[in-house]
Backbone bond lengths (Angstrom), bond angles and torsions (degrees), N, CA, C in turn:
res aa  C-N    CA-C-N  psi(-1)  N-CA   C-N-CA  omega(-1)  CA-C   N-CA-C  phi
1 M - - - 1.443 - - 1.532 107.97 -
2 A 1.283 116.28 121.48 1.464 121.32 179.87 1.526 109.68 -102.25
3 F 1.315 114.37 144.61 1.459 120.58 179.08 1.514 109.61 -117.86
4 T 1.313 115.87 147.67 1.456 120.22 175.36 1.521 108.65 -75.02
5 D 1.319 116.32 166.58 1.461 120.62 176.41 1.520 110.94 -59.88
6 V 1.317 116.51 -36.81 1.468 120.75 179.79 1.530 109.89 -65.68
7 E 1.332 117.35 -45.29 1.457 120.77 178.96 1.529 111.39 -62.61
8 T 1.319 115.76 -39.24 1.461 120.65 178.36 1.520 110.27 -62.82
9 E 1.316 116.74 -45.97 1.465 120.93 179.28 1.521 110.68 -64.25
10 Q 1.317 117.38 -41.00 1.469 120.96 179.15 1.528 110.95 -61.90
11 A 1.317 117.36 -40.13 1.465 120.78 179.51 1.526 110.46 -65.05
12 H 1.329 116.64 -42.97 1.470 119.72 178.09 1.530 111.29 -65.15
13 Q 1.315 116.98 -40.08 1.466 120.54 178.34 1.525 110.98 -64.57
14 A 1.321 116.71 -41.41 1.460 120.67 -178.92 1.522 111.37 -61.19
15 A 1.320 117.03 -34.39 1.465 120.69 -179.64 1.523 111.84 -65.77
16 T 1.327 116.70 -20.54 1.465 119.54 179.84 1.514 112.06 -96.89
17 T 1.334 116.80 -6.03 1.469 120.07 -178.97 1.525 109.57 -122.09
18 D 1.297 117.71 -117.44 1.459 123.07 -175.83 1.520 109.62 -106.55
19 A 1.307 116.64 77.15 1.455 122.08 -173.46 1.521 112.31 -73.59
20 T 1.322 114.53 145.23 1.460 121.72 172.12 1.521 108.33 -102.40
21 G 1.320 116.16 169.31 1.455 120.26 175.41 1.519 111.91 -59.40
22 D 1.331 116.23 -37.71 1.466 120.11 179.00 1.529 111.26 -65.09
23 D 1.337 116.64 -40.67 1.464 120.36 178.47 1.526 110.57 -60.81
24 L 1.323 115.72 -47.17 1.461 120.08 -176.97 1.521 111.33 -70.65
25 C 1.324 116.98 -33.90 1.463 120.06 175.54 1.524 110.06 -63.15
26 K 1.314 115.90 -40.35 1.464 120.49 178.50 1.529 110.39 -60.26
27 L 1.339 117.03 -40.50 1.463 119.83 176.82 1.525 110.52 -63.08
28 G 1.312 116.60 -41.22 1.464 119.58 177.10 1.519 111.79 -59.00
29 I 1.316 116.04 -42.64 1.469 120.22 178.39 1.518 110.19 -63.27
30 L 1.323 116.59 -42.95 1.470 120.00 179.70 1.528 111.03 -58.08
31 Y 1.323 116.75 -46.17 1.461 120.14 -178.19 1.526 112.18 -73.98
32 S 1.314 118.02 -34.16 1.466 119.76 -177.78 1.522 112.85 -75.15
33 T 1.319 116.68 -20.18 1.467 120.30 179.90 1.520 113.25 -106.51
34 G 1.327 116.67 -8.50 1.457 119.99 179.34 1.513 114.59 79.07
35 Q 1.319 118.09 14.75 1.461 120.16 178.73 1.525 109.01 -66.46
36 G 1.292 116.06 122.79 1.458 120.52 179.69 1.514 113.37 82.29
37 G 1.303 118.15 11.90 1.463 121.16 -179.57 1.515 110.26 166.61
38 E 1.318 115.77 -156.24 1.454 120.81 -179.24 1.524 110.83 -88.33
39 I 1.313 115.90 156.20 1.462 120.92 174.83 1.518 108.36 -66.12
40 D 1.323 116.71 132.87 1.456 122.68 179.26 1.524 107.66 -138.18
41 Y 1.332 116.13 94.46 1.461 120.43 -176.54 1.526 112.81 -66.48
42 V 1.317 117.56 -32.60 1.463 120.11 179.10 1.535 109.46 -64.09
43 E 1.316 116.23 -48.18 1.471 120.26 179.06 1.527 110.31 -65.73
44 A 1.320 117.49 -39.77 1.465 121.17 178.42 1.524 110.46 -62.10
45 H 1.314 116.78 -46.05 1.466 120.83 -179.78 1.525 110.00 -60.72
46 K 1.322 116.40 -41.47 1.462 120.29 178.24 1.527 110.45 -55.48
47 W 1.321 117.00 -50.53 1.460 120.75 -177.49 1.521 111.81 -68.66
48 F 1.330 117.84 -39.28 1.463 120.01 176.79 1.536 110.38 -63.31
49 N 1.318 116.72 -40.31 1.458 121.22 179.71 1.530 110.15 -62.27
50 L 1.318 116.46 -47.39 1.466 120.56 179.11 1.526 111.47 -64.35
51 A 1.323 116.37 -40.89 1.471 120.13 178.52 1.524 110.56 -63.55
52 A 1.332 116.61 -40.34 1.459 120.67 178.59 1.523 110.44 -63.05
53 M 1.315 117.03 -37.33 1.459 120.91 177.49 1.527 111.25 -63.42
54 L 1.326 116.26 -28.17 1.465 121.21 178.50 1.534 111.91 -90.79
55 G 1.323 116.43 8.69 1.455 120.48 173.23 1.511 116.98 97.23
56 S 1.318 118.76 8.15 1.463 120.61 -179.57 1.530 110.26 -76.19
57 E 1.324 116.57 111.82 1.463 121.43 177.97 1.536 112.12 -65.54
58 P 1.343 118.79 -43.83 1.471 117.73 177.97 1.526 112.04 -58.79
59 A 1.332 117.28 -36.70 1.462 120.59 -179.22 1.522 111.27 -61.75
60 K 1.323 116.87 -36.99 1.471 120.13 178.44 1.521 110.45 -61.81
61 Y 1.316 115.92 -43.02 1.462 121.06 178.90 1.536 110.83 -65.33
62 Y 1.328 116.26 -49.60 1.469 120.08 -177.95 1.524 111.62 -63.67
63 R 1.334 117.20 -37.86 1.459 120.86 178.43 1.523 110.07 -59.45
64 Q 1.317 116.65 -44.23 1.464 120.24 179.16 1.523 111.02 -65.34
65 E 1.325 116.15 -40.91 1.467 120.49 179.87 1.525 112.18 -58.88
66 I 1.328 117.06 -46.02 1.469 117.60 -178.07 1.524 111.67 -79.84
67 S 1.332 117.71 -25.19 1.466 120.28 177.03 1.518 110.34 -58.94
68 D 1.326 115.99 -35.26 1.459 120.95 179.68 1.525 112.43 -65.50
69 Q 1.320 117.24 -17.21 1.461 122.27 -179.19 1.530 112.64 -103.69
70 M 1.326 116.17 2.89 1.462 120.99 -174.94 1.530 110.69 -113.18
71 S 1.327 115.25 154.85 1.457 120.02 173.28 1.526 109.08 -79.11
72 G 1.317 116.05 165.29 1.455 120.39 176.72 1.518 111.76 -59.65
73 G 1.322 116.57 -37.42 1.460 120.95 178.55 1.517 112.35 -65.56
74 Q 1.319 116.29 -38.16 1.463 120.13 178.11 1.527 111.03 -66.45
75 V 1.326 116.89 -41.92 1.468 120.51 178.35 1.527 109.45 -63.14
76 A 1.331 116.63 -42.82 1.463 120.47 178.63 1.522 110.80 -61.50
77 S 1.331 117.43 -40.57 1.473 121.29 177.74 1.521 110.81 -63.36
78 A 1.321 116.68 -41.34 1.463 120.91 179.27 1.531 110.65 -65.07
79 Q 1.316 116.62 -41.37 1.463 120.01 179.62 1.530 110.93 -66.47
80 R 1.323 116.09 -38.89 1.460 120.55 177.13 1.528 110.47 -63.36
81 A 1.333 116.19 -43.33 1.466 120.87 178.94 1.531 110.87 -62.97
82 A 1.326 117.22 -37.50 1.472 120.69 178.12 1.529 110.16 -65.40
83 R 1.335 116.67 -42.90 1.470 119.48 178.26 1.525 111.15 -63.36
84 E 1.324 116.32 -40.28 1.472 120.26 178.73 1.528 110.64 -63.78
85 W 1.326 116.90 -41.64 1.471 120.40 178.44 1.521 110.01 -62.21
86 L 1.332 116.20 -44.05 1.457 119.95 178.63 1.526 111.89 -61.00
87 A 1.317 116.20 -39.00 1.468 120.86 -179.17 1.519 111.20 -63.43
88 T 1.313 118.40 -30.30 1.468 120.91 -179.69 1.524 111.85 -80.87
89 R 1.333 116.76 -12.90 1.467 121.37 -177.12 1.522 112.83 -86.03
90 H 1.314 118.07 -12.79 1.480 120.41 -176.11 1.503 111.01 -112.34
């Protein structure tokens, strides 16, 4: 799934404001596919995890898919990053 530059910017902006599960899932896709930069599974997992918490069914699937390609340490780093992001939202 390819995103336009506008869609990419909108997803990043949403993460700093009132993000939905779809917005955060889109960020996960961007990082997991390397659109606009390098592939970063830790960052992708973080966004998929947060999106799944907001009810995104696709994010749950994608999170599992990339988890299979990550080490335990990478998954732990992604989970820590998700908790840190959540802490800044409240």
